[in-house]
N, C-alpha and C positions, 0 to 999 in steps of 0.2 A: 338341191345345187351339187354341181360336180364336184368332187375332191380329188379326182385324178390320182388315186392310191391303183394298188395291184389290183384290187375287186373291181373298180370301174374299168380299167384296160382290158381283163379278162371278159368282162360283159360286153365290153363294146367291140371287142374282135370276134366274138362269138356270134353276134348278131348283126355284125355289118354285111350290108349287102356284098357278094362275091366280086363283083364289077364295078366296085365304087372309084369315080375318077382316080382320086387319089391313091388308092392301093394298086392301080395297074399302069398309069401313066407317070416317067419321071418328071418330078416337081421341074416345071419349066427355068427356073432360075440357076439349077444346078449346070448345066450344059454352059450357060452365058457365064456365070462367074469364076469358073474352074478353067475356061478356057486358056491355053497356052500354060497352066501351073503343072509341072513335071509331076508324073504321078510317084507315089510312094507310097508311105503307111497312112489309112485313113481310119477314124472312127465314125462310124455312123449313131449318132447317139440318139436312140429312140426311134429304132427303124421300122417298128410295123411289120408290113409284112414283105417288107425286103426290098422294094422297086429301087429306092436310089443305091441301097448296096449293091445290088445287081448290075445297074448302071456302072458304078465305080468299079465294080470287078471286069466289066465289059470294058473299061477304059483304062487296063492294066495298074488300076490300083490294087495293093494286099490290103483288105477290107477285113477290119473287125465291126460288127453289127449288135448293138446292145439293145435291149428293150425290157420293160418289167414283165412284159406278158408272156407266157408259155406259148398261148394260144397263136398268138401273130408269130412267134418264132418257130412254132411247127409248119406254121404255111408258109413261112418265108425259105424253110430250108428243104420244104417240098418242091417250091417255084426254083429255087437255085438247082436243085440236082435234075428237075426237069431241062432245065437250059444248058448245064453242063457248068456252070457258073461256081458250083458250091466249093471247090478245091482252092477258090482265091478268096472264101469268106469265112471268118470264125464267128460264129452266133454264141452271142453270152447273154444269159438271163441275167438282169441286172436291174435295180432301183436306182436310176441314176441320181436321186436324190440324196442317197445314201452311200453307194458303191464308192471305193478306193481302190481306184486300177494302179498298178504297182509298174506302169509304163506311162509313155508318151506317145504322141501321132504327129507325123509331118500335117496334116489334115483332119481336123474336125470341124464335122457337118451335124447340124439339127433341123429338121425340117416339121415343123408343127408339131414338135414334141411338147409335151404336157407334164409335169411333176408337181405334186401335192406341197411342194416348198413355195410356189409361184414362178413366172417366169423368169425376172430379173435373177432371183438366187440359184435358178436352174442355169441362166447364161453364165452366171460369175465362177459357179462349181466347173462347167466343162471348158472355161479358159485356161484351167489349171490343167490341162491333158494335153495341151498345144505345145509340142516340143519347141527348143529354140531356133528361130527361123522360120516354124511352122505358120499355117494358116488358120484361122476359124471360118466358118460361113454359117451364120446364123439365118433362119428364115422361118419370121413366127407371123402371129396373127398383131395388128397394131391397133389402137383406138387413138382418138383425138383426146383433147380434154373433157368430154363428155363422157368419155368410156363407153363409146357406143363402138363396138368392135366391127360391125358388119358381118358378121358371119352366122347372123343367125341362129343367137343362143343365150337368152337371159338364164338359162340354167347353169352359166359359165361365171365363176366368180370375178372380180374385178383384176386381179392380179393373173388372171389366165391369159391375157394381152398385156402391153406393152406400147408407149410413146417411141417413135424412131431416135427422139432424142435420150429418152432414158437408157436406150440398150447402147447409142454409140457413147453415151458418158461411161460405161464398163470400162470403156479404152482409152481414158484420157492419161492413163500413167504412161511415163515416158518410155516403157518398155515395150509400147505396142505401137501399131499406126494402121489407121484405116485407111483402106485401099480403096472401098466403096461403100456406100449408104444410100439407100432410097426407098421409099415408098410404093406401091402399085396396086392397083384394084383390079382385079379380074374375076370371072365368074366360070364356076366348075357346074358339073352337073349330078351330082350323088343321086341313085336310083332314078334319074330322069328329071329331077326336078331341080332348076337355077338357083345356086346358093353364090353370094357376091362374097370374093374374100379381099379383105385390106390388108395387103402384107408389107411387113417390114424387111428388109434383107441386107444385111450387112456383113463384109468381107473385112476382116482384118489379119494382119499378120505379126507375131513374138518379135521383136528385134533382138532379145536376149534370152 
């Protein structure tokens, strides 16, 4: 069973097909959810090989991109340098489950990131890195009460997914306001094989 520690992610990115959909095409929810949001500082939490970080940089965000995998970050840096976006991105090798950044950001984005502490604990941690008045966008795998995630993996622990209800519950505090919360199903084709993803998309902003 996957533990989502550093060894897991190094192995994942060393063996991942170079042209996986999720590695080369920006997550489709990002442009929709961030439309109209003024650019500022942003943390891409669990940036992988940098697709979302580069999209953000290309849209005038000042990007910090953090990931546990040195392998993924090396690929991300090379891709950003090739596109000329590297000057707008700071790459940080960090375990999101244990990292203690000394700053906050106007926007924190996470897209299918997994940590060994489980999804809800990870999401709870990264909410602390949102500046007052800032926004968080969480894009993750979801399941129903039967714990079926729909993303093709019995090797994933139950807490690798979450319900839309359980994620939105993290923002019940009066210091937060949920701007959008939805579930969606889509199909991607990693390695040419269709895989169904059941996604939870939550955007909220910190009031104080």
